[in-house]
C-alpha positions as YAML, in Angstrom:
chain: A
units: angstrom
residues:
- id: 1
  name: MET
  ca: [68.36, -38.33, 46.67]
- id: 2
  name: PHE
  ca: [72.26, -40.13, 46.96]
- id: 3
  name: ASP
  ca: [74.00, -40.81, 49.27]
- id: 4
  name: GLY
  ca: [76.88, -38.10, 48.85]
- id: 5
  name: ASP
  ca: [79.39, -40.17, 50.94]
- id: 6
  name: LEU
  ca: [79.41, -42.96, 48.20]
- id: 7
  name: LEU
  ca: [80.34, -39.56, 45.24]
- id: 8
  name: ASP
  ca: [84.11, -39.33, 43.91]
- id: 9
  name: ASP
  ca: [85.13, -35.73, 44.31]
- id: 10
  name: ASP
  ca: [84.08, -34.66, 40.85]
- id: 11
  name: GLU
  ca: [80.36, -36.00, 41.98]
- id: 12
  name: PHE
  ca: [78.01, -33.97, 44.07]
- id: 13
  name: PRO
  ca: [74.79, -34.91, 45.02]
- id: 14
  name: GLY
  ca: [71.86, -33.26, 43.60]
- id: 15
  name: GLY
  ca: [68.73, -33.39, 41.30]
- id: 16
  name: VAL
  ca: [67.66, -32.09, 37.75]
- id: 17
  name: PHE
  ca: [64.16, -30.36, 36.83]
- id: 18
  name: SER
  ca: [62.77, -31.46, 32.95]
- id: 19
  name: ASP
  ca: [59.73, -32.20, 31.37]
- id: 20
  name: GLU
  ca: [61.48, -35.29, 29.75]
- id: 21
  name: ILE
  ca: [61.61, -36.62, 33.80]
- id: 22
  name: ASP
  ca: [57.89, -38.51, 34.96]
- id: 23
  name: GLY
  ca: [57.25, -35.93, 37.47]
- id: 24
  name: GLY
  ca: [59.46, -33.50, 35.78]
- id: 25
  name: ARG
  ca: [62.08, -33.66, 38.57]
- id: 26
  name: SER
  ca: [64.71, -36.54, 39.72]
- id: 27
  name: GLY
  ca: [67.42, -37.09, 42.19]
- id: 28
  name: ALA
  ca: [70.88, -36.91, 40.53]
- id: 29
  name: HIS
  ca: [74.92, -37.42, 40.28]
- id: 30
  name: LEU
  ca: [75.68, -34.12, 39.43]
- id: 31
  name: ARG
  ca: [79.48, -34.54, 37.71]
- id: 32
  name: LEU
  ca: [81.57, -31.52, 36.63]
- id: 33
  name: GLY
  ca: [83.26, -32.12, 33.57]
- id: 34
  name: ASP
  ca: [85.57, -29.62, 31.17]
- id: 35
  name: ARG
  ca: [83.18, -28.17, 29.46]
- id: 36
  name: GLY
  ca: [79.86, -28.64, 31.26]
- id: 37
  name: ILE
  ca: [78.21, -30.52, 33.85]
- id: 38
  name: THR
  ca: [76.31, -33.89, 33.76]
- id: 39
  name: ALA
  ca: [73.68, -35.04, 35.52]
- id: 40
  name: ARG
  ca: [73.42, -39.32, 36.28]
- id: 41
  name: THR
  ca: [69.45, -39.58, 37.54]
- id: 42
  name: SER
  ca: [68.84, -42.97, 39.70]
- id: 43
  name: GLU
  ca: [67.27, -44.49, 36.70]
- id: 44
  name: GLY
  ca: [70.55, -44.29, 34.61]
- id: 45
  name: ARG
  ca: [69.41, -41.21, 32.63]
- id: 46
  name: GLU
  ca: [71.87, -38.42, 31.70]
- id: 47
  name: PHE
  ca: [71.47, -34.65, 30.94]
- id: 48
  name: VAL
  ca: [74.22, -31.92, 30.17]
- id: 49
  name: ILE
  ca: [74.34, -28.67, 30.59]
- id: 50
  name: GLY
  ca: [77.56, -26.72, 28.85]
- id: 51
  name: TYR
  ca: [79.16, -23.90, 31.43]
- id: 52
  name: SER
  ca: [79.22, -22.03, 27.87]
- id: 53
  name: ASP
  ca: [75.04, -22.33, 27.79]
- id: 54
  name: CYS
  ca: [73.95, -21.70, 31.70]
- id: 55
  name: ASP
  ca: [72.65, -19.32, 34.20]
- id: 56
  name: LEU
  ca: [73.41, -19.77, 37.76]
- id: 57
  name: GLU
  ca: [71.20, -18.56, 40.30]
- id: 58
  name: LEU
  ca: [71.14, -19.36, 44.21]
- id: 59
  name: GLY
  ca: [67.69, -19.64, 46.54]
- id: 60
  name: GLY
  ca: [65.57, -22.87, 47.96]
- id: 61
  name: ASP
  ca: [64.79, -22.92, 51.55]
- id: 62
  name: SER
  ca: [68.26, -22.87, 53.08]
- id: 63
  name: GLY
  ca: [69.38, -19.83, 50.54]
- id: 64
  name: ARG
  ca: [72.76, -21.67, 49.99]
- id: 65
  name: MET
  ca: [70.86, -24.00, 46.93]
- id: 66
  name: VAL
  ca: [72.55, -23.63, 43.41]
- id: 67
  name: PHE
  ca: [70.27, -23.51, 40.52]
- id: 68
  name: PHE
  ca: [72.38, -24.21, 37.07]
- id: 69
  name: ARG
  ca: [70.06, -23.72, 33.93]
- id: 70
  name: THR
  ca: [70.36, -24.00, 30.16]
- id: 71
  name: ALA
  ca: [69.32, -20.42, 28.82]
- id: 72
  name: ASP
  ca: [65.97, -21.03, 27.67]
- id: 73
  name: ARG
  ca: [65.00, -22.79, 31.13]
- id: 74
  name: SER
  ca: [64.31, -26.17, 29.91]
- id: 75
  name: LEU
  ca: [66.27, -28.48, 31.68]
- id: 76
  name: THR
  ca: [67.75, -27.39, 35.22]
- id: 77
  name: PHE
  ca: [70.01, -29.23, 37.87]
- id: 78
  name: PHE
  ca: [70.67, -28.01, 41.45]
- id: 79
  name: CYS
  ca: [73.01, -28.71, 44.14]
- id: 80
  name: GLU
  ca: [72.98, -27.68, 48.14]
- id: 81
  name: ASP
  ca: [76.31, -29.18, 48.47]
- id: 82
  name: ARG
  ca: [78.49, -26.22, 50.10]
- id: 83
  name: ARG
  ca: [81.62, -27.42, 48.13]
- id: 84
  name: PHE
  ca: [79.80, -27.12, 45.15]
- id: 85
  name: PRO
  ca: [80.22, -23.46, 43.88]
- id: 86
  name: GLU
  ca: [84.22, -23.43, 44.71]
- id: 87
  name: ALA
  ca: [84.54, -26.84, 42.34]
- id: 88
  name: LEU
  ca: [82.47, -25.24, 39.91]
- id: 89
  name: LYS
  ca: [84.70, -22.38, 39.28]
- id: 90
  name: ARG
  ca: [87.57, -24.61, 39.40]
- id: 91
  name: ALA
  ca: [86.22, -26.69, 36.83]
- id: 92
  name: ALA
  ca: [84.27, -24.20, 34.20]
- id: 93
  name: VAL
  ca: [87.93, -21.94, 34.91]
- id: 94
  name: GLY
  ca: [87.16, -18.61, 32.88]
- id: 95
  name: GLU
  ca: [83.67, -18.99, 31.83]
- id: 96
  name: LEU
  ca: [81.86, -18.86, 35.11]
- id: 97
  name: PHE
  ca: [84.07, -17.23, 37.26]
- id: 98
  name: GLU
  ca: [82.22, -14.29, 37.67]
- id: 99
  name: GLN
  ca: [78.65, -15.86, 37.53]
- id: 100
  name: VAL
  ca: [79.58, -17.98, 41.21]
- id: 101
  name: ASP
  ca: [81.56, -15.10, 42.87]
- id: 102
  name: GLN
  ca: [78.36, -13.17, 42.26]
- id: 103
  name: ILE
  ca: [76.07, -16.10, 44.01]
- id: 104
  name: LEU
  ca: [78.57, -16.46, 46.65]
- id: 105
  name: ALA
  ca: [78.60, -12.70, 47.37]
- id: 106
  name: ALA
  ca: [74.68, -12.71, 47.08]
- id: 107
  name: GLY
  ca: [74.91, -16.16, 49.61]
- id: 108
  name: ASN
  ca: [76.91, -14.28, 52.12]
- id: 109
  name: ARG
  ca: [74.63, -11.43, 51.90]
- id: 110
  name: GLN
  ca: [71.28, -13.34, 52.99]
- id: 111
  name: ARG
  ca: [73.04, -15.48, 56.00]
- id: 112
  name: TRP
  ca: [74.23, -11.47, 57.19]
- id: 113
  name: VAL
  ca: [70.50, -10.21, 57.00]
- id: 114
  name: SER
  ca: [68.82, -13.48, 58.33]
- id: 115
  name: ARG
  ca: [71.37, -12.50, 61.61]
- id: 116
  name: VAL
  ca: [70.07, -9.13, 61.79]
- id: 117
  name: GLY
  ca: [66.63, -9.53, 62.59]
- id: 118
  name: LEU
  ca: [65.71, -6.26, 63.41]
- id: 119
  name: TRP
  ca: [66.68, -4.88, 60.36]
- id: 120
  name: VAL
  ca: [64.92, -7.69, 58.35]
- id: 121
  name: MET
  ca: [62.03, -5.31, 57.12]
- id: 122
  name: LEU
  ca: [64.24, -2.84, 55.86]
- id: 123
  name: ALA
  ca: [66.48, -5.06, 53.85]
- id: 124
  name: VAL
  ca: [63.34, -6.50, 52.24]
- id: 125
  name: CYS
  ca: [62.35, -3.09, 51.08]
- id: 126
  name: VAL
  ca: [65.44, -2.10, 49.87]
- id: 127
  name: LEU
  ca: [65.59, -5.07, 47.48]
- id: 128
  name: VAL
  ca: [62.26, -4.79, 46.33]
- id: 129
  name: LEU
  ca: [62.69, -1.27, 45.13]
- id: 130
  name: ILE
  ca: [66.40, -1.94, 43.49]
- id: 131
  name: GLY
  ca: [64.97, -5.48, 42.55]
- id: 132
  name: GLY
  ca: [63.52, -4.13, 39.39]
- id: 133
  name: TYR
  ca: [66.20, -2.36, 38.37]
- id: 134
  name: TYR
  ca: [69.11, -5.23, 38.78]
- id: 135
  name: GLY
  ca: [66.22, -7.79, 37.83]
- id: 136
  name: VAL
  ca: [66.16, -6.52, 33.94]
- id: 137
  name: VAL
  ca: [70.27, -5.88, 34.25]
- id: 138
  name: ALA
  ca: [70.46, -9.75, 35.33]
- id: 139
  name: GLY
  ca: [68.02, -10.62, 32.30]
- id: 140
  name: ALA
  ca: [70.33, -8.54, 29.98]
- id: 141
  name: LYS
  ca: [72.94, -10.82, 31.47]
- id: 142
  name: SER
  ca: [71.01, -13.96, 30.71]
- id: 143
  name: ALA
  ca: [69.95, -12.36, 26.99]
- id: 144
  name: ILE
  ca: [73.29, -11.59, 25.97]
- id: 145
  name: GLU
  ca: [74.33, -14.86, 24.93]
- id: 146
  name: ALA
  ca: [71.24, -15.01, 22.69]
- id: 147
  name: VAL
  ca: [72.63, -11.92, 21.18]
- id: 148
  name: PRO
  ca: [74.51, -13.33, 17.52]
- id: 149
  name: MET
  ca: [77.81, -12.47, 17.01]
- id: 150
  name: THR
  ca: [77.14, -10.47, 13.69]
- id: 151
  name: VAL
  ca: [75.67, -7.41, 16.15]
- id: 152
  name: ASP
  ca: [79.30, -7.39, 17.72]
- id: 153
  name: GLU
  ca: [81.02, -7.58, 14.21]
- id: 154
  name: GLN
  ca: [78.49, -4.91, 13.34]
- id: 155
  name: ILE
  ca: [79.45, -2.44, 16.57]
- id: 156
  name: ALA
  ca: [83.18, -3.11, 16.03]
- id: 157
  name: GLU
  ca: [82.65, -2.10, 12.08]
- id: 158
  name: ALA
  ca: [81.13, 1.13, 13.27]
- id: 159
  name: ALA
  ca: [83.16, 2.00, 15.53]
- id: 160
  name: LEU
  ca: [86.80, 0.61, 14.52]
- id: 161
  name: PRO
  ca: [87.57, 4.18, 12.54]
- id: 162
  name: SER
  ca: [87.24, 6.10, 15.74]
- id: 163
  name: VAL
  ca: [89.60, 3.22, 17.36]
- id: 164
  name: LEU
  ca: [92.06, 3.75, 14.50]
- id: 165
  name: SER
  ca: [92.07, 7.43, 14.29]
- id: 166
  name: GLU
  ca: [92.56, 7.62, 18.36]
- id: 167
  name: PHE
  ca: [95.64, 4.83, 18.38]
- id: 168
  name: GLY
  ca: [97.65, 5.25, 15.17]
- id: 169
  name: GLU
  ca: [97.99, 3.43, 11.47]
- id: 170
  name: GLU
  ca: [97.92, 0.42, 10.56]
- id: 171
  name: ILE
  ca: [101.15, -1.29, 9.43]
- id: 172
  name: GLU
  ca: [100.04, -2.44, 5.81]
- id: 173
  name: SER
  ca: [102.58, -6.19, 6.43]
- id: 174
  name: PRO
  ca: [100.90, -9.57, 4.95]
- id: 175
  name: ASN
  ca: [103.72, -11.75, 6.02]
- id: 176
  name: ALA
  ca: [103.34, -10.14, 9.74]
- id: 177
  name: VAL
  ca: [99.28, -10.31, 10.02]
- id: 178
  name: ASP
  ca: [99.55, -13.90, 8.89]
- id: 179
  name: ALA
  ca: [102.20, -14.61, 11.41]
- id: 180
  name: VAL
  ca: [99.65, -13.03, 14.44]
- id: 181
  name: GLN
  ca: [96.81, -14.83, 12.60]
- id: 182
  name: GLY
  ca: [98.75, -18.12, 13.14]
- id: 183
  name: VAL
  ca: [98.89, -17.91, 16.70]
- id: 184
  name: ILE
  ca: [94.73, -17.01, 16.66]
- id: 185
  name: ASP
  ca: [94.25, -20.09, 14.17]
- id: 186
  name: ARG
  ca: [96.03, -22.10, 17.08]
- id: 187
  name: LEU
  ca: [94.03, -21.03, 19.55]
- id: 188
  name: ALA
  ca: [90.58, -20.76, 17.72]
- id: 189
  name: PRO
  ca: [89.63, -24.45, 17.52]
- id: 190
  name: HIS
  ca: [89.64, -24.40, 21.64]
- id: 191
  name: SER
  ca: [87.38, -21.09, 22.28]
- id: 192
  name: ALA
  ca: [84.22, -21.01, 24.10]
- id: 193
  name: ILE
  ca: [82.37, -19.72, 20.56]
- id: 194
  name: GLN
  ca: [83.31, -21.49, 17.71]
- id: 195
  name: GLY
  ca: [82.89, -19.19, 14.27]
- id: 196
  name: VAL
  ca: [84.14, -16.11, 15.75]
- id: 197
  name: ASN
  ca: [85.59, -13.97, 12.22]
- id: 198
  name: TYR
  ca: [89.24, -13.33, 13.45]
- id: 199
  name: GLN
  ca: [90.96, -9.92, 11.62]
- id: 200
  name: VAL
  ca: [94.04, -8.97, 12.89]
- id: 201
  name: LEU
  ca: [95.62, -5.00, 12.73]
- id: 202
  name: ILE
  ca: [99.29, -4.59, 13.90]
- id: 203
  name: ILE
  ca: [99.01, -0.72, 14.74]
- id: 204
  name: ASP
  ca: [102.28, 1.45, 14.26]
- id: 205
  name: SER
  ca: [102.62, 2.48, 18.05]
- id: 206
  name: ASP
  ca: [105.81, 2.09, 20.06]
- id: 207
  name: VAL
  ca: [102.76, 1.71, 23.27]
- id: 208
  name: VAL
  ca: [102.87, -1.63, 24.51]
- id: 209
  name: ASN
  ca: [98.97, -2.81, 24.12]
- id: 210
  name: ALA
  ca: [96.76, -4.92, 22.54]
- id: 211
  name: LEU
  ca: [92.69, -4.73, 22.28]
- id: 212
  name: ALA
  ca: [90.04, -6.69, 21.44]
- id: 213
  name: LEU
  ca: [86.55, -4.86, 19.93]
- id: 214
  name: PRO
  ca: [83.53, -7.20, 19.49]
- id: 215
  name: GLY
  ca: [83.20, -9.87, 17.43]
- id: 216
  name: GLY
  ca: [86.97, -10.62, 16.72]
- id: 217
  name: THR
  ca: [88.52, -7.40, 15.23]
- id: 218
  name: ILE
  ca: [92.44, -7.81, 17.54]
- id: 219
  name: LEU
  ca: [94.41, -4.81, 17.33]
- id: 220
  name: VAL
  ca: [98.17, -5.78, 18.30]
- id: 221
  name: PHE
  ca: [100.31, -2.71, 18.73]
- id: 222
  name: ARG
  ca: [104.17, -2.94, 18.06]
- id: 223
  name: GLY
  ca: [105.24, -1.67, 21.32]
- id: 224
  name: LEU
  ca: [104.05, -5.16, 22.49]
- id: 225
  name: ILE
  ca: [105.59, -6.95, 19.66]
- id: 226
  name: ASP
  ca: [108.75, -5.62, 20.44]
- id: 227
  name: THR
  ca: [108.65, -6.47, 24.47]
- id: 228
  name: MET
  ca: [107.63, -9.32, 24.77]
- id: 229
  name: ASP
  ca: [110.40, -11.65, 25.72]
- id: 230
  name: SER
  ca: [109.04, -15.08, 23.22]
- id: 231
  name: THR
  ca: [106.30, -15.69, 21.10]
- id: 232
  name: GLU
  ca: [104.47, -17.63, 24.05]
- id: 233
  name: GLN
  ca: [103.88, -14.37, 26.20]
- id: 234
  name: LEU
  ca: [102.73, -12.68, 22.98]
- id: 235
  name: SER
  ca: [100.41, -15.63, 22.04]
- id: 236
  name: ALA
  ca: [99.27, -15.01, 25.86]
- id: 237
  name: VAL
  ca: [98.36, -11.72, 25.55]
- id: 238
  name: ILE
  ca: [95.85, -12.41, 22.08]
- id: 239
  name: ALA
  ca: [94.73, -15.49, 24.48]
- id: 240
  name: HIS
  ca: [93.42, -13.08, 26.81]
- id: 241
  name: GLU
  ca: [91.92, -10.70, 23.91]
- id: 242
  name: MET
  ca: [90.36, -13.53, 22.10]
- id: 243
  name: SER
  ca: [88.48, -14.18, 25.44]
- id: 244
  name: HIS
  ca: [86.90, -11.17, 25.87]
- id: 245
  name: VAL
  ca: [85.23, -11.56, 22.78]
- id: 246
  name: THR
  ca: [84.00, -15.15, 23.05]
- id: 247
  name: LEU
  ca: [83.14, -14.32, 26.57]
- id: 248
  name: ARG
  ca: [80.84, -11.09, 25.32]
- id: 249
  name: HIS
  ca: [82.79, -9.07, 27.80]
- id: 250
  name: HIS
  ca: [82.12, -5.90, 25.20]
- id: 251
  name: LEU
  ca: [78.36, -6.05, 25.34]
- id: 252
  name: ARG
  ca: [78.41, -6.62, 29.38]
- id: 253
  name: GLN
  ca: [80.58, -3.97, 29.50]
- id: 254
  name: ILE
  ca: [77.88, -2.08, 27.25]
- id: 255
  name: SER
  ca: [74.96, -2.84, 29.51]
- id: 256
  name: ARG
  ca: [76.67, -1.58, 32.62]
- id: 257
  name: SER
  ca: [77.63, 1.35, 31.50]
- id: 258
  name: VAL
  ca: [74.66, 2.65, 29.77]
- id: 259
  name: GLY
  ca: [72.55, 0.92, 32.50]
- id: 260
  name: ILE
  ca: [69.04, 0.34, 32.34]
- id: 261
  name: VAL
  ca: [68.53, 1.46, 28.57]
- id: 262
  name: ALA
  ca: [71.00, -1.27, 27.28]
- id: 263
  name: ALA
  ca: [69.70, -3.83, 29.56]
- id: 264
  name: VAL
  ca: [66.20, -3.49, 27.96]
- id: 265
  name: HIS
  ca: [67.77, -3.30, 24.28]
- id: 266
  name: ILE
  ca: [69.29, -6.28, 25.07]
- id: 267
  name: VAL
  ca: [66.09, -8.06, 26.85]
- id: 268
  name: ILE
  ca: [63.86, -7.27, 24.30]
- id: 269
  name: GLY
  ca: [66.49, -8.32, 21.80]
- id: 270
  name: ASP
  ca: [66.74, -4.62, 19.47]
- id: 271
  name: VAL
  ca: [69.24, -5.50, 17.57]
- id: 272
  name: GLY
  ca: [69.20, -2.12, 15.91]
- id: 273
  name: GLY
  ca: [69.36, -0.32, 19.50]
- id: 274
  name: ILE
  ca: [72.22, -2.73, 20.68]
- id: 275
  name: VAL
  ca: [74.12, -1.44, 17.72]
- id: 276
  name: ALA
  ca: [73.33, 2.33, 17.88]
- id: 277
  name: LEU
  ca: [74.23, 2.35, 21.55]
- id: 278
  name: GLY
  ca: [77.37, 0.36, 21.58]
- id: 279
  name: THR
  ca: [78.96, 2.19, 18.75]
- id: 280
  name: GLU
  ca: [78.63, 5.53, 21.07]
- id: 281
  name: VAL
  ca: [79.76, 3.14, 24.29]
- id: 282
  name: LEU
  ca: [82.57, 1.75, 22.51]
- id: 283
  name: GLN
  ca: [85.22, 4.72, 22.66]
- id: 284
  name: THR
  ca: [88.78, 4.04, 23.14]
- id: 285
  name: ALA
  ca: [88.75, 5.09, 26.75]
- id: 286
  name: ALA
  ca: [86.22, 2.04, 27.62]
- id: 287
  name: LEU
  ca: [88.01, -0.41, 25.36]
- id: 288
  name: ASN
  ca: [90.03, -2.06, 27.85]
- id: 289
  name: ASN
  ca: [87.41, -0.83, 31.12]
- id: 290
  name: TYR
  ca: [87.11, -4.44, 32.41]
- id: 291
  name: SER
  ca: [85.95, -5.17, 35.81]
- id: 292
  name: GLN
  ca: [88.38, -7.57, 37.63]
- id: 293
  name: GLY
  ca: [86.20, -10.61, 37.40]
- id: 294
  name: GLN
  ca: [86.23, -10.08, 33.65]
- id: 295
  name: GLU
  ca: [89.67, -10.00, 33.99]
- id: 296
  name: THR
  ca: [90.87, -12.90, 35.61]
- id: 297
  name: GLU
  ca: [87.72, -14.97, 33.61]
- id: 298
  name: ALA
  ca: [89.72, -13.81, 30.50]
- id: 299
  name: ASP
  ca: [93.47, -15.11, 32.20]
- id: 300
  name: LEU
  ca: [91.49, -18.30, 33.09]
- id: 301
  name: GLU
  ca: [90.07, -18.76, 29.28]
- id: 302
  name: GLY
  ca: [92.95, -17.75, 27.76]
- id: 303
  name: ALA
  ca: [95.31, -20.09, 29.66]
- id: 304
  name: ARG
  ca: [92.77, -23.08, 28.92]
- id: 305
  name: MET
  ca: [92.94, -22.31, 25.14]
- id: 306
  name: MET
  ca: [96.92, -22.13, 25.53]
- id: 307
  name: HIS
  ca: [96.53, -25.62, 27.22]
- id: 308
  name: ALA
  ca: [93.85, -27.15, 24.99]
- id: 309
  name: ALA
  ca: [96.14, -25.71, 21.83]
- id: 310
  name: GLY
  ca: [99.45, -27.32, 23.25]
- id: 311
  name: LEU
  ca: [100.84, -24.06, 24.34]
- id: 312
  name: ASP
  ca: [102.35, -23.40, 27.60]
- id: 313
  name: PRO
  ca: [100.39, -21.37, 29.52]
- id: 314
  name: GLN
  ca: [103.09, -20.82, 31.84]
- id: 315
  name: ALA
  ca: [103.51, -17.57, 29.40]
- id: 316
  name: MET
  ca: [100.45, -15.87, 30.85]
- id: 317
  name: ILE
  ca: [102.36, -15.62, 34.34]
- id: 318
  name: GLN
  ca: [105.54, -14.77, 32.94]
- id: 319
  name: MET
  ca: [103.60, -12.27, 31.07]
- id: 320
  name: LEU
  ca: [101.54, -10.75, 34.25]
- id: 321
  name: ASP
  ca: [104.44, -11.16, 36.35]
- id: 322
  name: SER
  ca: [107.46, -9.29, 34.18]
- id: 323
  name: LEU
  ca: [105.65, -6.64, 32.33]
- id: 324
  name: PRO
  ca: [105.21, -4.02, 35.05]
- id: 325
  name: ASP
  ca: [108.74, -3.94, 36.62]
- id: 326
  name: ALA
  ca: [109.83, -4.28, 33.30]
- id: 327
  name: HIS
  ca: [108.66, -3.02, 30.06]
- id: 328
  name: LEU
  ca: [104.80, -0.71, 31.46]
- id: 329
  name: HIS
  ca: [104.92, 3.10, 29.77]
- id: 330
  name: GLY
  ca: [102.92, 5.35, 28.03]
- id: 331
  name: ALA
  ca: [99.29, 5.17, 29.56]
- id: 332
  name: LEU
  ca: [97.60, 2.92, 27.25]
- id: 333
  name: SER
  ca: [100.14, 0.10, 28.17]
- id: 334
  name: TRP
  ca: [98.61, -2.89, 28.09]
- id: 335
  name: LEU
  ca: [99.29, -3.96, 31.56]
- id: 336
  name: SER
  ca: [97.77, -0.66, 32.72]
- id: 337
  name: THR
  ca: [94.59, -1.03, 31.77]
- id: 338
  name: HIS
  ca: [94.17, -4.06, 32.39]
- id: 339
  name: PRO
  ca: [95.39, -3.86, 36.43]
- id: 340
  name: ASN
  ca: [97.49, -6.50, 37.71]
- id: 341
  name: SER
  ca: [97.38, -8.15, 40.90]
- id: 342
  name: ASP
  ca: [98.47, -11.60, 42.90]
- id: 343
  name: GLU
  ca: [94.88, -13.01, 42.49]
- id: 344
  name: ARG
  ca: [94.95, -13.11, 38.85]
- id: 345
  name: ILE
  ca: [98.38, -14.49, 38.66]
- id: 346
  name: LYS
  ca: [97.09, -17.36, 41.73]
- id: 347
  name: ALA
  ca: [94.13, -17.85, 40.02]
- id: 348
  name: VAL
  ca: [96.33, -18.75, 36.59]
- id: 349
  name: GLN
  ca: [98.44, -21.17, 38.77]
- id: 350
  name: GLN
  ca: [96.07, -22.85, 40.55]
- id: 351
  name: PHE
  ca: [94.62, -23.64, 36.67]
- id: 352
  name: LEU
  ca: [98.13, -24.88, 36.05]
- id: 353
  name: ASP
  ca: [98.33, -27.27, 39.30]
- id: 354
  name: GLU
  ca: [95.40, -28.62, 38.89]
- id: 355
  name: ALA
  ca: [95.28, -29.07, 34.55]
- id: 356
  name: GLU
  ca: [96.45, -32.69, 33.40]
- id: 357
  name: PRO
  ca: [100.21, -32.47, 32.13]
- id: 358
  name: ARG
  ca: [100.59, -32.47, 28.46]
- id: 359
  name: ASP
  ca: [103.55, -31.93, 25.78]
- id: 360
  name: TYR
  ca: [103.50, -28.48, 24.87]
- id: 361
  name: SER
  ca: [104.97, -26.93, 21.35]
- id: 362
  name: GLN
  ca: [106.28, -23.92, 20.20]
- id: 363
  name: LEU
  ca: [104.34, -21.94, 17.55]
- id: 364
  name: ASP
  ca: [105.99, -21.89, 13.84]
- id: 365
  name: PHE
  ca: [107.66, -18.38, 14.24]
- id: 366
  name: ARG
  ca: [109.90, -16.31, 16.09]
- id: 367
  name: LEU
  ca: [109.53, -12.64, 17.35]
- id: 368
  name: GLU
  ca: [112.68, -11.72, 15.81]
- id: 369
  name: GLU
  ca: [111.49, -12.80, 12.62]
- id: 370
  name: LEU
  ca: [108.20, -11.03, 13.57]
- id: 371
  name: ARG
  ca: [109.85, -7.78, 14.05]
- id: 372
  name: ARG
  ca: [112.11, -8.21, 11.19]
- id: 373
  name: ILE
  ca: [109.63, -8.39, 8.57]
- id: 374
  name: LEU
  ca: [107.78, -5.18, 10.43]
- id: 375
  name: ASP
  ca: [111.23, -3.66, 10.08]
- id: 376
  name: ASP
  ca: [111.39, -4.07, 6.12]
- id: 377
  name: ALA
  ca: [107.60, -2.85, 5.94]
- id: 378
  name: GLN
  ca: [108.05, 0.48, 7.77]
- id: 379
  name: THR
  ca: [111.10, 0.58, 5.98]
- id: 380
  name: GLU
  ca: [109.97, 0.46, 2.31]
- id: 381
  name: VAL
  ca: [106.85, 2.59, 3.83]
- id: 382
  name: VAL
  ca: [109.32, 5.22, 4.04]
- id: 383
  name: LEU
  ca: [111.51, 4.47, 0.72]
- id: 384
  name: ASN
  ca: [108.24, 4.68, -1.20]
- id: 385
  name: ALA
  ca: [107.25, 8.13, 0.60]
- id: 386
  name: GLU
  ca: [111.01, 9.26, -0.35]
- id: 387
  name: ARG
  ca: [110.54, 8.18, -4.18]
- id: 388
  name: ASN
  ca: [106.92, 9.66, -4.61]
- id: 389
  name: ASP
  ca: [108.35, 13.07, -3.32]
- id: 390
  name: GLU
  ca: [111.18, 12.75, -5.27]
- id: 391
  name: GLU
  ca: [108.80, 11.87, -8.62]
- id: 392
  name: ALA
  ca: [106.59, 14.89, -7.68]
- id: 393
  name: ALA
  ca: [109.28, 17.24, -7.93]
- id: 394
  name: ASN
  ca: [110.74, 15.73, -11.08]
- id: 395
  name: ASP
  ca: [107.46, 16.08, -12.40]
- id: 396
  name: GLN
  ca: [106.93, 20.01, -11.81]
- id: 397
  name: PRO
  ca: [107.56, 22.44, -15.13]
- id: 398
  name: ALA
  ca: [111.32, 24.05, -15.73]
- id: 399
  name: ASP
  ca: [111.48, 27.95, -14.88]
- id: 400
  name: HIS
  ca: [112.58, 29.23, -18.12]
- id: 401
  name: SER
  ca: [112.24, 32.83, -17.08]
- id: 402
  name: SER
  ca: [115.62, 33.86, -15.85]
- id: 403
  name: ASP
  ca: [117.12, 32.52, -19.72]
- id: 404
  name: GLU
  ca: [114.60, 34.61, -21.57]
- id: 405
  name: GLU
  ca: [116.15, 37.60, -19.04]
- id: 406
  name: THR
  ca: [119.20, 36.59, -19.91]
- id: 407
  name: ASP
  ca: [118.44, 36.41, -23.87]
- id: 408
  name: GLN
  ca: [116.93, 39.94, -23.84]
- id: 409
  name: ARG
  ca: [119.96, 41.56, -22.52]
- id: 410
  name: ASP
  ca: [122.46, 39.53, -25.12]
- id: 411
  name: GLY
  ca: [120.03, 41.11, -27.84]
- id: 412
  name: ILE
  ca: [120.24, 44.76, -26.49]
- id: 413
  name: LYS
  ca: [123.94, 44.57, -26.85]
- id: 414
  name: SER
  ca: [123.89, 43.48, -29.92]
- id: 415
  name: GLU
  ca: [121.94, 46.17, -30.91]
- id: 416
  name: ASP
  ca: [124.30, 48.68, -29.45]
...
């Protein structure tokens, strides 16, 4: 094992489990990078695990050892340094925020149990009783990463008609959609999952809202576009919603909502069962019903994507800070379904304080231009409806009954 006093601030003493190592185990330096952890053994070999391809566990004799595993468990890093969990949470930004918080909470529970000797046996019995349930749920959380994104797309496709019937009609404006798609195209290369098939729908509603369906369908409400103070603030909301998609929060919510049934379907890989359950659960009231940890994850992942894409992530804080006082209205307003808190703003600010400085640039369009395009599109819809009504009226057959009655009266007078 290495001497921790000789390591840099972003390195920690630990080790590696791998079949590629003689004996299956070796001490190592663990270095926290932008997208994952690198372990360098005493023999100079390096192994890497990405933050998006990992599962965290807490264990060891001390109860404080953090195990960082790949999804197939073929490679495991471990570290017992007390500073490691908090440093990992900062380095991984949004991708591991909730998992690290969970293992820290688990560690606190373990230390509490160890100090209450009289209740040890009772605590063990309780943990055994609920362990089966949470074991399956934990297995579902790990298995979600292996579920193909096509499952998310199938759930969204099945649920979309009911979502649109609840929220309003789509505004048919290719130019407006292209403008919003430009935001996504700039952010997508820096997202946690590549190749997501994003689809933008602009909804004709003055409610200040935006939401994402699993698989990449993003609904942006006209009220949100009219409310934002800048294009960057709009991009912050879109980055947040994209993060819910790439972090697979919808499947996690489905698993949490349906409980053990959904967890079993996910663990055994029953795609048909997942789609059926997901379509049933994914009703409008549940679309934005994320946990506080998931909201913070989406904030941080969105801010990371903006920073990587050269968009100023300070707009995320400005948007979170300004909307509640100035613009919230309606039960479906964006921040009423995504509750604001000082903790979320502090988390994004901490990321900005620690991010490497870089130059930011603006998007290719302004909000005023997008609003004008939408106004023109909606005006055209009204004019087309009026023209259709007028044409329909002109096509009605003429009523000549009054003329025939007049002719008959004139004929009678002539005979007299």
